[in-house]
N, C-alpha and C positions, 0 to 999 in steps of 0.2 A: 589513565592519566587524569581524566577529568574528575573522577570520583576521589582520587587521592590528592587533588589539589595541585597537580603538576602543570595543568593548563586551566585557563578560566572559561574557555568556551570550545565547543566542538560542533561542527556542522555535519549532520547526518540526515538521511531520509528516515522517515518513520519506520520503514521496514528494516533498513540496515541498523538503525538504533536498536530495535527490538532484537534482532539477531546478534548484534555485537554484545549487548548486555546479557543475553541468554548464554552466549558462549563463555563470557567472563564470570558467569554465575553472580551477576549483580542485579538487584531488584530495580525495576523501573521507577520506583518511588525515590530512588537516590539521585535522580537527575530531574531537571526542570526544563520544559520546553519554553524557549524565550519568544521566538517569532518565526513566522513563515518567510523563507527567503524566496521561494518560487514554487509553483504547482505545475504538475505535468499530468495530462490525461491521456489515456489510450483510446484508440478508435478502431472500429470495424467498419470498413467502407464496402459498399456494394454498388454494382452498376445500376444506373437509372432504369435499366431494362428488367430488373428483378421484380417479379410480381409481389404485391403487398402481402399476400398470404405467406410467401416464403420468408419475407422480412419478419413477419409476426412469429414464424417458427423459431427464429433466433431471438427476437426481442422478448417474447413472453417468458421463456425460461430464464433469460438474463435478469429480467425484472424480478422474478421470483427469488433467484439467488441473492439479489441485492436486498430485497425486503425481509428475508428471513435471517440475514447475517452471514450466510454461507459464502458469499462473494468476498467479504472482508476477511474471513478466515482463510480462504484459499489464497488471497493476496498476501497475507502474512506468512503463510506456509511456503509458497512457491515463488513469489516475485523476488528476484535478487537484483540489486543495483549492480550494473556491470561497469 
């Protein structure tokens, strides 16, 4: 509807926008991001009793996934707005 001029604006998450455009076979360069409405982060919480070595066993691989771009690719592929 947005691409065809039936509506002026649509509010979607970055992930749902990507998936919606992909399903409709529409190039992402056909739409323009206007502004951020809100941001939401995810967290992994651990007990204060967890040893720092065990926390590093989680943190170090996560940092590597984020630094090499794998994390973002996984988020695009698997994260779905419910």
